[in-house]
C-alpha positions in Angstrom: 79.4 107.3 101.4 83.2 107.3 101.6 83.2 104.1 103.7 81.4 102.3 100.8 84.0 103.2 98.2 86.8 101.0 99.5 85.2 97.5 99.7 86.4 94.0 99.9 85.2 92.0 96.8 84.4 88.3 96.5 84.6 87.0 92.9 83.6 83.9 90.9 84.6 83.2 87.4 82.8 81.1 84.7 84.3 80.3 81.3 82.1 78.3 78.9 80.5 75.7 81.2 83.3 75.6 83.8 83.3 77.8 86.9 85.5 78.4 89.9 85.4 80.4 93.1 84.5 82.2 95.3 87.8 84.1 95.8 88.7 87.1 97.8 90.3 89.7 95.5 93.6 91.0 96.5 93.7 94.8 97.2 97.4 95.6 96.9 97.6 95.4 93.1 95.6 94.6 89.9 94.0 91.2 89.7 94.2 89.8 86.2 91.3 87.9 84.6 92.6 85.4 82.0 94.2 82.1 81.0 97.7 83.0 82.1 99.1 81.0 84.9 99.9 84.3 86.7 96.3 85.6 86.6 94.7 86.0 90.0 91.3 85.1 88.5 92.6 82.2 86.4 90.4 80.6 83.8 88.9 77.3 85.1 88.6 76.2 81.4 91.5 75.2 79.1 89.6 76.7 76.1 92.1 78.6 74.0 89.5 81.2 73.0 90.0 82.6 76.5 92.8 85.3 76.3 95.8 84.9 78.5 95.0 88.4 79.9 91.5 89.6 79.3 91.1 92.4 81.8 92.0 93.6 85.2 90.3 94.5 88.5 92.0 97.1 90.7 91.0 98.3 94.1 91.2 102.1 94.6 90.1 104.6 97.1 87.1 105.3 94.9 86.0 101.7 94.5 87.0 98.8 92.3 88.1 99.7 88.7 87.5 97.3 85.8 90.3 97.9 83.3 88.9 96.4 80.2 92.3 96.1 78.5 94.3 92.9 78.5 97.9 92.6 77.3 97.6 89.4 75.2 100.0 89.8 72.3 98.3 90.0 68.9 94.8 90.2 70.3 92.6 93.3 70.7 90.5 93.8 73.9 86.8 92.9 73.8 83.7 94.9 74.8 82.3 94.0 78.2 78.7 93.9 79.4 78.4 95.2 82.9 75.3 94.7 85.2 75.2 96.2 88.6 73.7 98.8 91.0 74.9 101.8 89.1 73.7 100.6 85.7 70.3 102.0 84.8 69.3 99.2 82.5 68.5 95.8 84.1 70.0 94.1 81.0 73.3 95.9 81.6 75.4 98.3 79.7 78.1 97.6 77.2 81.5 99.3 77.5 84.1 99.5 74.8 87.5 97.9 74.7 90.0 99.7 76.9 87.2 101.4 78.9 87.7 101.8 82.6 84.6 101.2 84.7 84.1 102.3 88.3 82.3 99.6 90.4 80.8 100.8 93.6 79.9 98.5 96.5 77.4 95.8 95.6 76.8 92.8 93.3 78.1 93.0 89.8 78.2 90.8 86.7 80.9 91.2 84.0 80.5 89.4 80.7 82.6 89.0 77.6 82.0 87.0 74.4 85.4 86.0 73.2 84.3 82.9 71.3 83.2 81.4 74.6 81.2 83.2 77.3 83.3 84.6 80.1 81.4 85.7 83.2 82.8 87.2 86.4 80.5 87.8 89.4 81.4 90.2 92.2 79.8 90.8 95.5 80.8 92.5 98.7 82.5 90.5 101.5 79.8 90.1 104.2 81.6 87.9 106.8 85.2 87.5 107.7 84.4 83.9 108.5 83.8 82.9 104.8 86.1 80.1 103.5 87.6 81.9 100.5 90.7 81.5 98.5 92.8 84.5 97.7 92.9 85.8 94.1 96.2 87.6 93.6 98.5 87.9 90.5 101.7 86.0 90.5 104.9 87.9 89.6 105.8 88.0 85.9 108.4 85.4 85.0 110.5 87.9 83.0 112.7 89.3 85.8 114.6 91.4 83.3 111.7 93.7 82.8 112.1 97.1 84.4 109.7 97.7 87.3 108.8 100.8 89.3 107.5 100.5 92.8 104.6 103.0 93.2 105.7 105.8 95.5 103.3 107.6 97.7 103.1 111.2 96.4 103.2 114.1 98.9 100.9 116.9 97.9 99.6 120.0 99.6 95.8 120.2 100.2 95.6 122.7 97.4 97.4 120.4 95.0 95.3 117.4 96.0 92.1 119.3 95.4 93.2 120.6 92.0 94.4 117.2 90.9 91.2 115.5 92.2 89.2 117.9 90.0 91.5 117.4 87.0 91.2 113.6 87.2 87.6 113.3 88.5 86.6 111.6 85.2 89.1 108.8 85.9 87.7 108.3 89.4 84.2 108.1 87.8 85.3 105.7 85.1 84.3 108.2 82.4 86.1 109.0 79.1 88.7 111.8 79.2 87.0 115.2 78.5 88.0 117.2 75.5 89.3 119.9 77.8 90.2 118.4 81.2 91.3 121.8 82.5 88.0 123.5 81.8 86.2 120.6 83.4 88.4 120.8 86.5 87.7 124.6 86.7 84.0 123.8 86.5 84.3 121.5 89.5 86.6 123.8 91.5 85.0 127.2 90.8 81.2 127.7 90.7 81.7 131.5 90.1 82.9 133.4 87.1 86.6 133.1 87.6 86.8 129.7 85.7 89.2 130.9 83.0 91.7 131.9 85.6 91.2 128.7 87.5 91.7 126.7 84.3 95.0 128.3 83.7 96.2 127.8 87.3 95.4 124.1 87.1 97.0 123.8 83.7 100.2 125.4 84.9 100.3 123.2 88.0 100.2 119.8 86.1 103.5 120.0 84.2 105.4 120.9 87.4 104.0 117.8 89.1 104.6 115.7 86.0 108.3 116.7 86.0 108.6 115.9 89.7 107.0 112.4 89.3 109.2 111.6 86.3 112.3 112.5 88.4 111.1 110.0 91.0 110.3 107.3 88.4 113.4 107.6 86.3 114.0 108.2 82.6 113.0 104.6 81.6 109.4 105.0 82.9 108.2 108.5 82.2 104.6 109.7 82.5 104.1 111.1 79.0 100.5 112.5 79.1 98.2 114.1 81.5 96.1 110.9 81.6 99.3 109.0 82.6 99.7 111.3 85.6 96.0 110.8 86.4 96.3 107.0 86.3 99.4 107.2 88.5 97.8 109.4 91.1 94.3 107.8 91.1 94.9 104.1 90.4 98.5 103.2 91.1 99.5 105.2 94.1 95.9 106.0 95.2 97.1 109.5 96.2 93.9 111.3 95.4 90.2 110.5 95.7 86.8 112.2 95.7 87.3 113.1 99.3 89.9 115.7 98.2 87.2 117.6 96.4 85.1 117.9 99.5 85.4 121.2 101.3 
């Protein structure tokens, strides 16, 4: 199964009655879906109902992540209907704005109603001989914005396993549990020592958080546990489900 998690995706985009593709999605950063000129999956339609940045697709060790949260000023994200191999209903499942959805290897359809219908179709790359255009985001025009290059984080095997348990929900595309430390203890310890395990993991996180913030600088701190999870799972790809396997 681990070989199926990291897969090369081919995408097509349709907005209203205009379509474009197929494209090979870039794997070194997020690919934006939107009307913005910098969007890797750029809208083929000039319809202004299409947001400049609707959502993003990001390749991780656990598979592709749909980040259903654009950054269009003054506009809230939209729900998305997702149809694919891990969705029980043939008619698809609707995910809320700002949801993150893990997409395993296979054929997927993502649909938004933003005043016009937006549909993105994904499939696995089957042949290196396919004639495909690359879909990669262009750099933002505002060069004055502070940027942080994602550093690879060095962790011991013990730290990797604990952090993988702590942020398993993020790798699965699930909401953050009410008690992430208790959930991590459940994954790490099938025996009766879970309260002790919970406290060990809880004490480990702030130490790692302080270390990462020293690397990133005062202007770009990781403020919450979920910020740390996003950094480890989705940005630097430091941890994955393999780290939970004995």
